[in-house]
C-alpha positions as CSV (number, residue, x, y, z in Angstrom):
1,M,10.3,124.7,145.1
2,Q,12.9,127.1,146.4
3,S,16.5,127.2,145.2
4,G,18.6,130.2,145.6
5,S,16.5,133.2,144.7
6,F,13.7,131.2,143.1
7,L,10.4,130.3,144.7
8,D,7.3,129.0,143.0
9,R,4.9,128.3,145.8
10,V,4.0,130.4,148.9
11,K,1.3,130.9,151.5
12,I,0.3,134.4,152.4
13,Y,-2.1,135.9,155.0
14,V,-4.1,138.9,153.7
15,T,-6.1,141.3,155.7
16,A,-8.1,144.1,154.1
17,G,-8.4,147.5,155.9
18,K,-11.0,148.1,158.6
19,G,-13.6,150.7,158.0
20,G,-13.3,153.9,159.9
21,D,-15.6,154.5,162.9
22,G,-18.6,156.8,162.6
23,C,-18.5,160.0,164.6
24,M,-21.0,161.0,167.3
25,S,-21.2,164.8,167.6
26,F,-23.8,167.6,167.9
27,R,-23.9,171.0,166.3
28,R,-23.4,173.7,168.9
29,E,-23.0,177.2,167.6
30,K,-23.8,180.6,169.2
31,F,-27.0,182.2,168.0
32,I,-28.2,179.1,166.2
33,E,-31.4,177.9,167.8
34,F,-31.4,174.3,166.6
35,G,-28.4,172.1,166.6
36,G,-28.8,168.4,166.1
37,P,-26.5,165.5,165.2
38,N,-23.7,166.2,162.7
39,G,-21.4,163.2,163.1
40,G,-20.0,162.0,159.8
41,C,-19.4,158.4,158.5
42,G,-16.1,156.6,158.6
43,G,-14.0,156.0,155.5
44,K,-13.9,152.6,153.7
45,G,-11.0,150.3,154.5
46,G,-8.5,149.5,151.7
47,D,-8.9,146.5,149.4
48,V,-6.2,144.0,148.6
49,F,-5.4,143.2,145.0
50,I,-3.0,140.8,143.3
51,Q,-1.4,142.3,140.2
52,G,0.8,140.8,137.5
53,E,4.2,142.2,136.8
54,S,6.2,141.1,133.8
55,N,9.6,142.0,135.3
56,L,9.2,139.5,138.3
57,T,10.2,135.9,138.1
58,T,9.8,134.6,141.6
59,L,7.6,134.6,144.7
60,L,10.5,134.8,147.1
61,E,9.7,138.3,148.4
62,L,6.3,137.2,149.5
63,A,7.8,134.3,151.4
64,Y,9.8,136.8,153.5
65,N,6.7,139.0,154.0
66,P,3.7,136.7,154.1
67,H,1.5,138.9,156.3
68,I,0.0,141.7,154.2
69,E,-2.4,144.3,155.4
70,A,-4.3,147.2,153.6
71,Q,-4.7,150.6,155.3
72,N,-7.7,151.2,157.6
73,G,-10.2,153.9,156.9
74,E,-10.2,157.0,159.0
75,K,-12.8,158.0,161.5
76,G,-15.7,160.3,160.5
77,G,-15.6,163.9,161.7
78,T,-17.9,166.6,162.9
79,Y,-20.0,168.7,160.5
80,N,-20.9,165.5,158.6
81,K,-17.3,165.0,157.3
82,T,-16.7,161.5,156.0
83,G,-13.4,160.0,156.9
84,R,-10.7,159.3,154.3
85,G,-10.8,155.9,152.8
86,G,-7.9,153.5,153.4
87,E,-5.3,153.0,150.7
88,D,-5.5,149.8,148.7
89,K,-2.7,147.3,148.9
90,I,-1.3,145.8,145.7
91,I,0.6,142.5,145.8
92,R,2.8,142.2,142.7
93,V,3.4,138.7,141.4
94,P,5.1,137.2,138.3
95,L,3.0,136.3,135.2
96,G,1.8,132.7,135.4
97,T,0.8,132.9,139.1
98,L,-2.3,130.9,140.2
99,I,-4.2,132.0,143.3
100,Y,-5.9,129.4,145.4
101,K,-8.3,129.9,148.4
102,D,-9.5,126.9,150.4
103,G,-8.3,124.7,147.6
104,Q,-10.4,126.6,144.9
105,L,-8.7,128.4,142.1
106,L,-9.6,132.1,142.3
107,G,-7.6,133.5,139.4
108,D,-4.8,133.1,136.9
109,I,-2.5,136.1,136.4
110,T,-1.3,136.0,132.8
111,E,-1.0,139.6,131.7
112,H,1.0,142.6,132.9
113,G,-1.2,144.9,135.0
114,Q,-3.9,142.3,135.4
115,R,-5.6,142.7,138.8
116,L,-7.6,140.4,141.0
117,L,-9.5,141.5,144.1
118,V,-8.7,139.0,146.9
119,A,-9.8,140.8,150.1
120,Q,-12.4,143.6,150.4
121,G,-12.1,146.4,152.8
122,G,-14.7,147.0,155.5
123,A,-17.4,149.6,155.1
124,G,-17.1,152.8,157.2
125,G,-19.3,153.0,160.3
126,R,-22.2,155.5,160.1
127,G,-22.2,158.6,162.2
128,N,-25.1,159.7,164.4
129,Q,-26.4,162.0,161.6
130,S,-27.3,158.9,159.7
131,F,-29.6,157.6,162.5
132,K,-31.6,160.8,162.8
133,T,-35.3,160.1,162.4
134,R,-38.6,161.9,163.1
135,N,-39.0,159.9,166.3
136,N,-35.3,160.1,167.3
137,T,-34.0,163.6,166.5
138,C,-31.0,163.3,168.9
139,P,-29.4,159.9,168.3
140,K,-26.6,159.2,170.7
141,M,-24.9,156.4,168.8
142,A,-22.6,155.8,166.0
143,E,-21.4,152.6,164.3
144,L,-17.9,151.2,164.5
145,G,-16.1,150.4,161.2
146,Q,-16.7,147.1,159.6
147,P,-13.6,144.7,159.8
148,G,-11.9,144.0,156.5
149,E,-11.8,140.5,155.1
150,E,-9.1,138.1,156.3
151,V,-8.0,135.3,153.9
152,T,-5.3,132.8,153.6
153,L,-4.1,132.3,150.0
154,I,-1.8,129.8,148.2
155,L,0.1,131.4,145.3
156,E,1.7,128.9,142.8
157,L,3.9,130.0,140.0
158,K,3.9,128.1,136.7
159,V,6.4,129.7,134.4
160,L,4.6,131.4,131.5
161,A,6.7,130.9,128.4
162,D,6.2,130.3,124.7
163,L,9.0,127.8,124.2
164,G,10.1,125.2,126.8
165,L,13.5,123.5,126.7
166,V,13.4,119.9,127.9
167,G,16.0,117.1,128.0
168,F,18.4,115.2,130.2
169,P,21.1,117.1,132.2
170,N,23.9,118.5,130.1
171,A,22.0,118.3,126.9
172,G,22.9,121.9,126.2
173,K,19.7,123.7,127.2
174,S,21.4,126.5,129.1
175,T,23.9,127.0,126.3
176,F,21.1,127.2,123.8
177,L,19.2,129.8,126.0
178,T,22.4,131.9,126.2
179,A,22.8,131.7,122.4
180,I,19.3,132.9,121.6
181,S,18.7,135.5,124.3
182,S,20.5,137.8,126.8
183,A,19.8,135.3,129.7
184,R,23.0,134.1,131.4
185,P,22.2,130.9,133.3
186,K,25.0,129.0,135.0
187,I,26.8,126.6,132.6
188,A,29.2,123.8,133.6
189,D,30.2,120.3,132.4
190,Y,28.6,118.4,135.3
191,P,25.0,117.2,135.7
192,F,22.3,119.4,137.4
193,T,24.1,122.7,136.7
194,T,20.7,124.4,136.4
195,L,18.8,124.4,139.6
196,N,16.1,126.9,138.7
197,P,14.0,127.6,135.6
198,N,15.6,130.4,133.6
199,L,13.7,132.7,131.3
200,G,15.0,134.5,128.2
201,I,13.4,136.7,125.6
202,T,14.2,136.0,121.9
203,M,13.5,138.2,118.9
204,H,13.6,136.4,115.6
205,K,12.2,137.6,112.3
206,G,10.0,140.2,114.0
207,T,8.5,137.7,116.4
208,S,9.3,138.0,120.1
209,F,8.8,135.0,122.4
210,A,9.8,133.8,125.9
211,T,11.9,130.7,126.4
212,A,12.1,128.7,129.6
213,D,15.1,126.5,130.4
214,I,13.6,123.7,132.6
215,P,16.2,121.9,134.9
216,G,17.3,118.5,133.7
217,I,14.7,115.7,133.9
218,I,15.9,112.2,134.6
219,E,14.2,108.8,134.5
220,G,11.6,108.6,137.3
221,A,11.2,112.4,137.5
222,S,7.4,112.2,137.4
223,E,7.6,110.0,140.5
224,G,9.8,112.4,142.4
225,K,13.3,111.5,141.4
226,G,16.0,114.1,140.7
227,L,15.2,117.8,140.2
228,G,13.0,117.7,137.2
229,H,9.8,116.6,138.9
230,Q,9.9,119.9,140.9
231,F,9.7,121.8,137.6
232,L,7.6,119.6,135.3
233,K,4.6,121.8,136.2
234,H,6.3,124.8,134.6
235,I,6.2,123.0,131.2
236,E,2.3,122.9,131.4
237,R,2.2,126.6,130.5
238,T,4.5,126.5,127.5
239,R,3.1,126.4,123.9
240,V,5.9,124.5,122.2
241,L,8.5,122.1,123.5
242,L,12.1,121.9,122.2
243,H,13.6,118.6,123.1
244,L,17.4,118.8,123.1
245,V,19.2,115.5,122.7
246,D,22.9,114.7,123.5
247,P,24.1,112.4,120.6
248,D,26.2,110.4,123.2
249,G,23.1,109.7,125.3
250,F,23.0,110.0,129.1
251,D,23.7,107.7,132.0
252,G,24.3,104.5,130.0
253,M,21.4,105.2,127.6
254,D,21.9,105.9,123.9
255,A,20.2,108.9,122.2
256,A,17.2,107.0,121.0
257,Q,16.5,105.6,124.5
258,S,16.9,109.0,126.1
259,V,14.3,110.5,123.8
260,K,11.8,107.7,124.7
261,V,12.4,108.1,128.5
262,I,11.8,111.9,128.3
263,E,8.6,111.2,126.4
264,Q,7.4,108.8,129.0
265,E,8.1,111.1,131.9
266,L,6.2,114.0,130.3
267,K,3.2,111.7,129.6
268,Q,3.1,110.2,133.1
269,F,3.2,113.7,134.7
270,D,0.5,115.1,132.6
271,Q,-1.2,113.4,129.6
272,T,-1.6,116.8,127.8
273,L,2.2,117.4,127.7
274,S,2.4,114.6,125.1
275,T,0.0,116.5,122.8
276,K,2.1,119.7,122.7
277,P,4.0,120.6,119.5
278,R,7.5,119.2,119.9
279,I,10.7,119.8,118.1
280,I,13.5,117.2,118.6
281,A,16.9,118.9,118.2
282,I,20.1,116.8,118.1
283,N,22.6,119.2,119.9
284,K,26.4,119.1,119.7
285,A,26.5,118.7,115.9
286,D,30.3,119.0,116.1
287,L,30.5,115.5,117.8
288,P,31.3,112.6,115.4
289,S,28.2,110.7,116.5
290,A,25.8,113.6,115.9
291,A,25.1,113.0,112.2
292,G,24.3,109.3,112.6
293,V,22.0,109.9,115.6
294,Y,20.2,112.6,113.6
295,E,19.5,110.2,110.7
296,Q,18.4,107.5,113.1
297,L,15.9,109.8,115.0
298,K,14.7,111.4,111.8
299,K,13.5,108.0,110.5
300,K,12.1,106.9,113.9
301,Y,10.1,110.1,114.7
302,K,8.5,111.0,111.4
303,K,5.6,112.8,113.0
304,N,8.0,115.2,114.8
305,T,10.4,117.8,113.3
306,V,13.9,116.5,113.9
307,M,16.8,118.9,113.4
308,L,20.6,119.0,113.8
309,M,22.2,121.9,115.6
310,S,25.1,123.1,117.9
311,A,24.3,125.5,120.6
312,A,28.1,126.0,121.2
313,T,29.1,126.9,117.6
314,G,25.7,128.3,116.4
315,Q,25.3,125.7,113.6
316,G,21.6,125.2,112.8
317,I,20.3,127.6,115.4
318,K,18.7,129.9,112.8
319,Q,16.8,127.0,111.2
320,V,15.6,125.8,114.7
321,L,14.3,129.3,115.5
322,D,12.6,129.5,112.1
323,E,10.7,126.3,112.9
324,V,9.8,127.6,116.4
325,V,8.4,130.8,115.0
326,K,6.4,128.9,112.4
327,I,4.8,126.6,115.0
328,L,4.1,129.4,117.5
329,S,2.2,131.3,114.8
330,V,-0.4,128.5,114.7
331,T,-0.4,127.4,118.4
332,P,-2.8,129.1,120.7
333,V,-1.8,130.3,124.2
334,P,-2.9,127.7,126.8
335,T,-5.4,128.9,129.3
336,V,-6.5,127.8,132.8
337,T,-10.2,127.2,133.3
338,L,-11.6,128.7,136.5
339,E,-14.0,126.3,138.0
340,K,-17.0,128.3,139.2
341,P,-19.0,126.5,142.0
342,Q,-22.5,125.7,140.9
343,A,-25.1,127.5,143.0
344,A,-27.5,125.1,144.7
345,L,-31.1,125.8,143.7
346,H,-33.6,126.7,146.5
347,K,-30.9,126.6,149.1
348,V,-31.0,129.4,151.7
349,E,-28.2,129.8,154.2
350,P,-29.4,130.5,157.7
351,I,-28.6,133.9,159.2
352,F,-27.4,132.3,162.4
353,V,-26.8,128.9,164.0
354,I,-27.1,128.2,167.7
355,D,-25.4,125.3,169.5
356,R,-24.2,124.6,173.1
357,D,-20.8,123.1,174.0
358,E,-19.9,120.7,176.7
359,Q,-19.4,123.5,179.2
360,G,-22.9,124.8,178.7
361,I,-21.8,127.9,176.8
362,V,-24.1,128.9,173.9
363,H,-22.4,129.7,170.7
364,I,-24.1,131.9,168.1
365,R,-22.5,131.7,164.6
366,G,-23.3,133.6,161.5
367,K,-21.6,136.1,159.2
368,K,-24.2,138.8,159.6
369,I,-24.3,138.3,163.4
370,D,-20.5,138.8,163.6
371,E,-20.8,141.9,161.4
372,F,-23.6,143.4,163.6
373,I,-21.6,142.8,166.8
374,A,-18.3,144.1,165.3
375,M,-20.0,147.4,164.3
376,T,-21.8,148.0,167.6
377,N,-20.2,150.3,170.2
378,F,-21.1,148.7,173.5
379,T,-20.3,151.9,175.4
380,Q,-23.3,153.5,173.9
381,P,-26.7,152.4,175.4
382,Q,-28.7,153.3,172.3
383,A,-26.3,151.3,170.1
384,V,-26.8,148.2,172.3
385,A,-30.6,148.7,172.3
386,R,-30.5,148.9,168.5
387,L,-28.5,145.7,168.3
388,R,-31.2,144.0,170.4
389,G,-33.8,145.4,168.1
390,I,-32.0,143.8,165.2
391,F,-31.7,140.5,166.9
392,K,-35.4,140.6,167.7
393,K,-36.3,141.3,164.1
394,I,-34.3,138.4,162.7
395,G,-35.7,136.1,165.3
396,L,-32.5,135.4,167.3
397,E,-34.1,136.1,170.7
398,K,-37.0,133.8,170.0
399,A,-34.6,131.1,168.8
400,L,-32.5,131.5,172.0
401,L,-35.5,131.0,174.2
402,K,-36.6,128.0,172.1
403,A,-33.1,126.6,172.6
404,G,-33.6,126.7,176.4
405,V,-31.4,129.7,177.3
406,Q,-31.8,130.7,180.9
407,D,-30.9,133.8,182.8
408,G,-27.2,133.9,183.5
409,D,-26.2,131.6,180.7
410,A,-23.0,132.5,178.8
411,L,-23.3,133.4,175.2
412,I,-20.5,133.7,172.7
413,A,-21.1,135.6,169.4
414,G,-18.8,137.6,167.1
415,G,-15.8,136.9,169.3
416,R,-17.5,138.5,172.4
417,E,-18.8,136.9,175.5
418,F,-22.2,137.9,176.9
419,E,-24.5,136.9,179.7
420,W,-28.1,136.4,178.9
421,N,-30.5,138.5,180.9
422,G,-34.0,137.8,179.8
423,S,-35.8,140.0,182.4
424,L,-36.0,143.1,180.2
425,D,-37.8,146.1,181.6
426,N,-39.1,148.1,178.6
427,E,-39.7,151.1,180.8
428,A,-36.1,151.1,182.1
429,A,-33.3,153.2,180.7
430,Q,-31.8,151.7,177.7
431,S,-28.4,150.6,178.9
432,P,-26.2,147.6,178.1
433,E,-27.4,145.9,181.3
434,H,-31.1,146.5,180.3
435,A,-30.7,145.4,176.7
436,G,-31.0,141.7,177.4
437,Y,-27.2,141.1,176.9
438,K,-24.8,142.0,179.6
439,R,-21.1,141.8,178.8
440,R,-19.5,139.2,180.9
441,E,-16.7,140.4,183.2
442,T,-13.2,139.4,182.4
443,K,-11.0,137.7,184.9
444,A,-8.9,140.8,185.3
445,E,-12.0,142.9,186.1
446,R,-13.2,140.4,188.6
447,L,-9.8,140.3,190.4
448,A,-9.8,144.1,190.4
449,K,-13.2,144.4,192.0
450,R,-12.2,141.7,194.6
451,A,-9.1,143.8,195.5
452,E,-11.2,146.9,195.9
453,R,-13.6,145.1,198.2
454,R,-10.8,143.8,200.3
455,K,-9.2,147.3,200.5
456,A,-12.6,148.9,201.5
457,K,-13.1,146.2,204.2
458,K,-9.6,146.8,205.6
459,E,-10.1,150.5,205.7
460,Q,-13.4,150.0,207.7
461,E,-11.6,147.7,210.2
462,D,-8.9,150.2,210.7
């Protein structure tokens, strides 16, 4: 819901930092007989965290800046120097923010400074020093940095308050909040003056608690009528409800009927709301009808605490706060249970999946496959040969042949397009063209070659 400067639900797109590329270099110094590889590893990409901030009350800023990226890691250097790691990105949100990913609840931010990791930065690519072995003392290859995680998150704010003020419009909720705190919500003598939940901090008898003024609820609010239905979810996080009642009733209903309607709306929205501790306060005690309504409701609602007060004159406010502090002292803070998916027993996810589309293009899907390809530098023949060796070890080549892949077939894996070349000559130089996978030319490259041939042909004719 967005109104003015208040927003309680937003979608954001988060990208963690990419790892820095590894360095390929060799030690060459005068009068030093043996050099060798000395390329360092790249730095790790920055992570993305969500952190709770007590001085924030809305998600509006994230709505204006939904695309969030962490810093990339820096490239490795010569002399085995590791690149600098990317700086982490911190997304600050109000307390009471729930984080969802693919419909699953990842976390609940309820404390100031509480952090939740939502996207992990990529690892830095290894430099050629890391690939030095007894059989390969001069590796001419280095890894590219691993891409950072990319996630789409839904952030939903449910106001985190100790005391929630409920009631029909113009029951005096905003006036009461002004009387007990330094909050200054808009106050007027017409319905629906309050368009956003307002928060105030109250200190009474050494106890500090937060109070939320929820916009007026009307009959049918739980079904989407009026403004209240958009804010009923904020009552879920409160510990105690203070139900303010206008002794003159609302919209043709008397006071007793108005209390019953609010009860039904809370119950229909969420059954647990009806179980929360509730104080019924007859406001506007200076009105002639207030005393009679107080006696009537006190007899009818014997299980609830019924009190008489006036937010405008201050009458009875101290007694109401005394009761609030008393109930808060024995009421626990509501928590949200994070549902952890149950791990399936004896279930092994395949490293890769092969399928062919209608155009005959073979698609190879798999998280590890994507990672191997993303970290391979295809301009380095040894790197491509290493990639093919990895694919051989995990059984990908055998699976491709079993799937009926022929020479010249197009393969798509890790966002790249390749052409299968099964006629591998083990004695030939290790180059991308001899590694079993030849990168498919782009349309621009084909047009450029065609233009060169035409130009050469024209020069010969001239």
